[in-house]
Structure formats: C-alpha cells, structure tokens
N, CA and C atoms as a LAMMPS dump frame, in Angstrom:
ITEM: TIMESTEP
0
ITEM: NUMBER OF ATOMS
315
ITEM: BOX BOUNDS ff ff ff
-5.0000000000000000e+02 5.0000000000000000e+02
-5.0000000000000000e+02 5.0000000000000000e+02
-5.0000000000000000e+02 5.0000000000000000e+02
ITEM: ATOMS id mol type element x y z
1 1 1 N -168.122 -443.255 -463.822
2 1 2 C -168.169 -441.871 -463.875
3 1 3 C -168.549 -440.969 -462.6
4 2 1 N -167.678 -440.081 -462.783
5 2 2 C -167.704 -439.144 -461.769
6 2 3 C -168.832 -438.119 -461.457
7 3 1 N -169.222 -438.048 -460.431
8 3 2 C -170.203 -437.046 -460.159
9 3 3 C -169.725 -435.804 -459.484
10 4 1 N -171.223 -434.897 -459.627
11 4 2 C -170.825 -433.353 -458.943
12 4 3 C -170.401 -433.379 -457.618
13 5 1 N -169.752 -432.599 -457.483
14 5 2 C -169.141 -432.351 -456.087
15 5 3 C -169.008 -431.174 -455.221
16 6 1 N -169.529 -430.609 -454.465
17 6 2 C -169.673 -429.466 -453.655
18 6 3 C -168.266 -429.356 -452.852
19 7 1 N -167.573 -428.228 -452.857
20 7 2 C -166.262 -428.163 -451.837
21 7 3 C -166.369 -426.51 -451.557
22 8 1 N -165.462 -426.528 -450.251
23 8 2 C -165.332 -425.287 -449.744
24 8 3 C -164.253 -424.668 -450.034
25 9 1 N -164.158 -423.362 -449.846
26 9 2 C -163.15 -422.207 -449.794
27 9 3 C -162.893 -421.699 -448.887
28 10 1 N -161.924 -421.275 -448.107
29 10 2 C -161.565 -420.625 -446.974
30 10 3 C -162.046 -418.977 -447.47
31 11 1 N -162.611 -418.212 -446.38
32 11 2 C -163.248 -417.214 -446.642
33 11 3 C -163.014 -416.098 -445.44
34 12 1 N -162.422 -415.257 -445.884
35 12 2 C -161.614 -414.265 -444.698
36 12 3 C -162.729 -413.009 -444.752
37 13 1 N -163.134 -412.641 -443.666
38 13 2 C -164.153 -411.741 -443.27
39 13 3 C -163.745 -410.39 -442.133
40 14 1 N -163.824 -409.518 -442.915
41 14 2 C -163.292 -408.274 -441.942
42 14 3 C -164.35 -406.974 -442.08
43 15 1 N -164.228 -405.971 -441.624
44 15 2 C -165.232 -404.808 -441.345
45 15 3 C -165.484 -404.298 -443.052
46 16 1 N -163.98 -404.373 -443.406
47 16 2 C -163.732 -403.892 -444.873
48 16 3 C -164.354 -404.518 -445.884
49 17 1 N -164.389 -405.739 -445.487
50 17 2 C -165.208 -406.559 -447.024
51 17 3 C -164.605 -407.995 -446.711
52 18 1 N -164.942 -409.011 -447.611
53 18 2 C -164.359 -410.169 -447.762
54 18 3 C -163.472 -410.658 -448.788
55 19 1 N -162.595 -411.543 -448.006
56 19 2 C -161.995 -412.059 -449.514
57 19 3 C -161.926 -413.791 -449.482
58 20 1 N -161.88 -413.921 -451.089
59 20 2 C -161.987 -415.525 -451.118
60 20 3 C -160.912 -415.916 -452.245
61 21 1 N -159.773 -416.205 -451.575
62 21 2 C -158.893 -416.533 -452.457
63 21 3 C -159.156 -418.073 -453.043
64 22 1 N -158.65 -418.068 -454.211
65 22 2 C -158.567 -419.463 -454.995
66 22 3 C -157.593 -419.695 -455.721
67 23 1 N -156.761 -420.603 -455.007
68 23 2 C -155.345 -421.33 -455.406
69 23 3 C -155.484 -422.035 -456.593
70 24 1 N -154.837 -421.813 -457.766
71 24 2 C -154.688 -422.916 -458.863
72 24 3 C -153.408 -423.921 -458.688
73 25 1 N -153.138 -424.282 -457.543
74 25 2 C -152.298 -425.139 -457.212
75 25 3 C -152.625 -426.79 -457.461
76 26 1 N -151.721 -427.67 -457.146
77 26 2 C -151.822 -429.207 -457.029
78 26 3 C -152.738 -429.675 -456.211
79 27 1 N -153.175 -429.164 -455.545
80 27 2 C -154.237 -429.31 -454.311
81 27 3 C -156.204 -429.008 -454.973
82 28 1 N -155.923 -427.977 -456.259
83 28 2 C -157.19 -427.542 -456.693
84 28 3 C -157.656 -428.815 -457.596
85 29 1 N -158.827 -429.624 -457.656
86 29 2 C -159.357 -430.574 -458.115
87 29 3 C -159.259 -430.848 -459.524
88 30 1 N -158.813 -429.453 -460.325
89 30 2 C -158.914 -429.768 -461.773
90 30 3 C -157.559 -429.02 -462.426
91 31 1 N -157.392 -428.808 -463.499
92 31 2 C -156.073 -428.077 -464.156
93 31 3 C -157.258 -426.796 -464.984
94 32 1 N -156.692 -425.964 -464.317
95 32 2 C -157.563 -424.727 -465.017
96 32 3 C -157.104 -424.036 -466.155
97 33 1 N -157.816 -423.862 -467.012
98 33 2 C -157.726 -423.539 -468.607
99 33 3 C -158 -422.056 -468.722
100 34 1 N -159.045 -421.954 -468.621
101 34 2 C -159.972 -420.784 -468.64
102 34 3 C -160.932 -420.467 -467.907
103 35 1 N -161.394 -419.455 -467.545
104 35 2 C -162.3 -418.932 -466.554
105 35 3 C -163.345 -418.006 -467.505
106 36 1 N -164.54 -418.299 -467.202
107 36 2 C -165.911 -417.405 -467.612
108 36 3 C -166.594 -416.822 -466.43
109 37 1 N -166.52 -415.8 -466.523
110 37 2 C -167.568 -414.962 -465.502
111 37 3 C -168.751 -414.819 -466.129
112 38 1 N -169.837 -415.406 -465.801
113 38 2 C -171.28 -415.265 -466.175
114 38 3 C -172.167 -414.612 -465.475
115 39 1 N -173.311 -413.803 -465.916
116 39 2 C -174.006 -413.367 -465.147
117 39 3 C -175.424 -413.013 -465.86
118 40 1 N -176.367 -412.841 -465.247
119 40 2 C -177.774 -412.733 -465.922
120 40 3 C -179.092 -412.319 -465.239
121 41 1 N -180.113 -412.453 -465.823
122 41 2 C -181.185 -411.833 -465.162
123 41 3 C -182.217 -412.809 -464.609
124 42 1 N -182.724 -412.406 -463.182
125 42 2 C -183.463 -413.157 -462.442
126 42 3 C -184.636 -414.133 -463.821
127 43 1 N -184.814 -415.524 -463.318
128 43 2 C -185.586 -416.397 -464.114
129 43 3 C -184.913 -416.755 -465.589
130 44 1 N -183.957 -416.261 -465.823
131 44 2 C -183.303 -416.793 -467.154
132 44 3 C -182.433 -417.972 -466.956
133 45 1 N -181.918 -418.997 -468.159
134 45 2 C -181.038 -419.893 -467.744
135 45 3 C -180.416 -419.82 -469.028
136 46 1 N -179.036 -420.378 -468.399
137 46 2 C -177.782 -420.493 -468.896
138 46 3 C -177.407 -421.891 -469.339
139 47 1 N -176.402 -422.074 -470.105
140 47 2 C -175.649 -423.472 -470.409
141 47 3 C -176.585 -424.228 -470.832
142 48 1 N -177.197 -425.495 -470.229
143 48 2 C -177.912 -426.4 -470.606
144 48 3 C -177.612 -427.193 -471.311
145 49 1 N -176.066 -427.638 -471.144
146 49 2 C -175.541 -428.663 -472.28
147 49 3 C -174.328 -429.21 -471.231
148 50 1 N -173.517 -430.457 -472.052
149 50 2 C -172.481 -430.751 -471.079
150 50 3 C -171.259 -430.805 -472.068
151 51 1 N -170.151 -430.776 -471.368
152 51 2 C -169.103 -430.788 -471.832
153 51 3 C -168.128 -432.479 -472.141
154 52 1 N -167.864 -432.461 -473.54
155 52 2 C -167.15 -433.898 -473.562
156 52 3 C -165.96 -434.497 -472.412
157 53 1 N -165.008 -433.415 -472.629
158 53 2 C -163.57 -433.386 -471.914
159 53 3 C -163.495 -432.583 -470.761
160 54 1 N -163.981 -431.628 -470.795
161 54 2 C -163.473 -430.276 -469.757
162 54 3 C -164.706 -430.599 -468.334
163 55 1 N -164.106 -430.122 -467.049
164 55 2 C -164.925 -429.916 -465.8
165 55 3 C -165.088 -428.653 -465.784
166 56 1 N -165.975 -428.232 -464.93
167 56 2 C -166.605 -426.97 -464.762
168 56 3 C -166.596 -426.821 -463.212
169 57 1 N -166.419 -425.495 -462.809
170 57 2 C -166.423 -425.254 -461.338
171 57 3 C -167.49 -423.854 -461.302
172 58 1 N -168.725 -424.38 -460.648
173 58 2 C -169.336 -423.087 -460.41
174 58 3 C -169.524 -422.374 -459
175 59 1 N -169.09 -421.318 -458.711
176 59 2 C -169.904 -420.32 -457.657
177 59 3 C -170.217 -418.895 -457.88
178 60 1 N -170.914 -418.532 -456.911
179 60 2 C -171.804 -417.436 -456.996
180 60 3 C -170.941 -416.188 -456.834
181 61 1 N -170.487 -415.455 -457.587
182 61 2 C -169.756 -413.996 -457.036
183 61 3 C -170.816 -412.823 -456.71
184 62 1 N -172 -412.69 -457.343
185 62 2 C -172.886 -412.028 -456.847
186 62 3 C -174.556 -412.545 -456.883
187 63 1 N -175.115 -412.431 -455.89
188 63 2 C -176.56 -413.224 -456.212
189 63 3 C -176.736 -414.503 -456.035
190 64 1 N -177.787 -415.221 -456.481
191 64 2 C -178.281 -416.562 -456.043
192 64 3 C -178.337 -417.313 -457.452
193 65 1 N -177.751 -418.542 -457.233
194 65 2 C -178.06 -419.636 -458.571
195 65 3 C -178.151 -420.59 -458.365
196 66 1 N -179.146 -421.253 -459.215
197 66 2 C -179.474 -422.862 -458.96
198 66 3 C -178.639 -423.462 -460.241
199 67 1 N -177.935 -424.484 -460.005
200 67 2 C -177.353 -425.534 -460.882
201 67 3 C -178.049 -426.736 -460.89
202 68 1 N -178.426 -426.97 -462.03
203 68 2 C -179.218 -428.193 -462.396
204 68 3 C -178.379 -429.432 -462.778
205 69 1 N -178.304 -430.197 -463.039
206 69 2 C -177.516 -431.342 -462.873
207 69 3 C -178.321 -432.7 -463.321
208 70 1 N -177.659 -433.383 -464.435
209 70 2 C -178.407 -434.482 -464.704
210 70 3 C -177.057 -435.563 -465.157
211 71 1 N -177.329 -436.731 -464.482
212 71 2 C -176.145 -437.871 -464.979
213 71 3 C -176.949 -439.344 -464.845
214 72 1 N -176.732 -440.118 -465.672
215 72 2 C -177.585 -441.21 -465.332
216 72 3 C -179.141 -440.94 -465.477
217 73 1 N -179.541 -441.458 -464.306
218 73 2 C -181.31 -441.286 -464.084
219 73 3 C -181.263 -440.15 -462.774
220 74 1 N -180.068 -439.731 -462.482
221 74 2 C -180.276 -438.857 -461.426
222 74 3 C -180.306 -437.348 -461.967
223 75 1 N -181.235 -436.569 -461.354
224 75 2 C -181.249 -435.086 -461.41
225 75 3 C -181.266 -434.442 -459.985
226 76 1 N -180.235 -433.569 -460.03
227 76 2 C -180.255 -432.508 -458.966
228 76 3 C -180.223 -431.161 -459.265
229 77 1 N -181.113 -430.379 -457.998
230 77 2 C -180.463 -429.019 -458.017
231 77 3 C -179.722 -428.417 -457.048
232 78 1 N -178.681 -427.64 -456.98
233 78 2 C -177.818 -427.496 -456.171
234 78 3 C -177.618 -425.803 -456.188
235 79 1 N -178.061 -425.029 -455.036
236 79 2 C -178.072 -423.551 -455.051
237 79 3 C -177.135 -423.14 -454.08
238 80 1 N -176.417 -422.228 -454.804
239 80 2 C -175.452 -421.484 -454.413
240 80 3 C -175.65 -420.008 -454.19
241 81 1 N -174.91 -419.203 -453.223
242 81 2 C -175.412 -417.808 -453.3
243 81 3 C -174.041 -417.133 -452.806
244 82 1 N -173.662 -415.599 -452.956
245 82 2 C -172.855 -414.876 -452.89
246 82 3 C -172.163 -415.179 -451.389
247 83 1 N -172.919 -415.551 -450.608
248 83 2 C -172.616 -415.152 -449.083
249 83 3 C -171.814 -416.59 -448.559
250 84 1 N -171.947 -417.649 -449.692
251 84 2 C -171.147 -418.867 -449.045
252 84 3 C -169.978 -418.822 -449.813
253 85 1 N -168.727 -419.872 -449.23
254 85 2 C -167.975 -420.11 -449.561
255 85 3 C -167.774 -421.278 -450.38
256 86 1 N -168.395 -421.607 -450.772
257 86 2 C -168.885 -423.111 -451.865
258 86 3 C -168.8 -423.101 -453.27
259 87 1 N -168.152 -423.936 -453.57
260 87 2 C -168.211 -424.289 -455.282
261 87 3 C -168.951 -425.784 -455.501
262 88 1 N -169.378 -425.52 -456.805
263 88 2 C -169.644 -427.083 -457.422
264 88 3 C -168.685 -427.17 -458.567
265 89 1 N -168.175 -428.746 -458.358
266 89 2 C -167.398 -429.252 -459.407
267 89 3 C -168.236 -430.176 -460.224
268 90 1 N -168.423 -429.663 -461.485
269 90 2 C -168.852 -430.541 -462.542
270 90 3 C -168.074 -431.084 -463.401
271 91 1 N -168.128 -432.49 -463.104
272 91 2 C -167.114 -433.256 -464.29
273 91 3 C -167.751 -433.437 -465.846
274 92 1 N -166.585 -433.859 -466.586
275 92 2 C -167.194 -433.916 -467.929
276 92 3 C -168.245 -434.922 -468.295
277 93 1 N -169.061 -434.716 -469.139
278 93 2 C -170.139 -435.63 -469.771
279 93 3 C -171.413 -435.675 -468.624
280 94 1 N -171.361 -434.533 -467.498
281 94 2 C -172.852 -434.248 -467.045
282 94 3 C -173.109 -433.099 -467.52
283 95 1 N -174.684 -433.218 -467.705
284 95 2 C -175.642 -432.213 -468.413
285 95 3 C -175.559 -431.113 -467.269
286 96 1 N -175.755 -429.796 -467.287
287 96 2 C -175.752 -429.02 -466.504
288 96 3 C -176.64 -427.539 -467.082
289 97 1 N -177.067 -426.777 -466.086
290 97 2 C -177.716 -425.912 -466.605
291 97 3 C -177.586 -424.488 -465.598
292 98 1 N -177.43 -423.363 -465.468
293 98 2 C -177.327 -422.338 -464.578
294 98 3 C -178.919 -421.6 -464.589
295 99 1 N -179.394 -421.553 -463.689
296 99 2 C -180.519 -420.647 -463.449
297 99 3 C -180.396 -419.214 -462.361
298 100 1 N -180.437 -418.046 -462.887
299 100 2 C -180.497 -416.971 -462.222
300 100 3 C -181.36 -416.722 -461.012
301 101 1 N -181.077 -416.74 -459.818
302 101 2 C -182.418 -416.607 -459.067
303 101 3 C -182.498 -415.042 -458.302
304 102 1 N -181.376 -414.213 -458.885
305 102 2 C -181.301 -412.832 -458.469
306 102 3 C -180.986 -411.887 -459.97
307 103 1 N -181.255 -410.763 -460.112
308 103 2 C -180.897 -410.155 -461.044
309 103 3 C -179.393 -409.59 -460.858
310 104 1 N -178.621 -409.887 -461.89
311 104 2 C -177.304 -409.555 -461.732
312 104 3 C -176.878 -408.441 -463.021
313 105 1 N -177.121 -407.155 -462.882
314 105 2 C -176.649 -406.336 -464.138
315 105 3 C -175.361 -406.146 -464.692
C-alpha cells in the first residue's frame, strides 16, 4: 500500500504577488484527469471517503485546511495553508477528509 506523501512546489514571490506554477509533466507524481477546487466554511468537513482507483492532491489556495487520512491502523492529520508551497498526495484506497480551519467564502 502506498502512503500519503508531502511534496513541495517552487514558489516565486515578488512585491506584486506570488506565483506557484504547477506543471503536469512526466515529473508530476500522477496523471491528472480532473481538477476540483473546493472551499468551505470554518469548522465544516468535506470528503470523508476513499477512492478505489484515483489519487488526490490537496493544497490550500486560500486559508488553512486540515486533511485527515486513515490507512491500515494509522491515522494522521496534515495541515496546509496558503502561505506554503506544499501539497499532499493521497493515493487510492486511503480514507481522507478535509476540514476548513478558516472561512473561504
């Protein structure tokens, strides 16, 4: 069984703002078929399921989120926020849910 993995993106910061390019080339860890952008209200949860075949990549584009993952007897919480250039890769058959720690209207 594969386990969730944190990976980093290269971020470019200038006075005018931030740029976080994501290239879906042969170096990206999965083949991307769809992209879903989710947002929610503080203290609410989304997801709370596993996928049989597809992997998921989570990163925060605004605010703070907590991703809860369960695999085997292991339970972990991973925190991501929009100031990081990190993402979480969740492979198939791993239970995951997202909790919003800040409101994102």
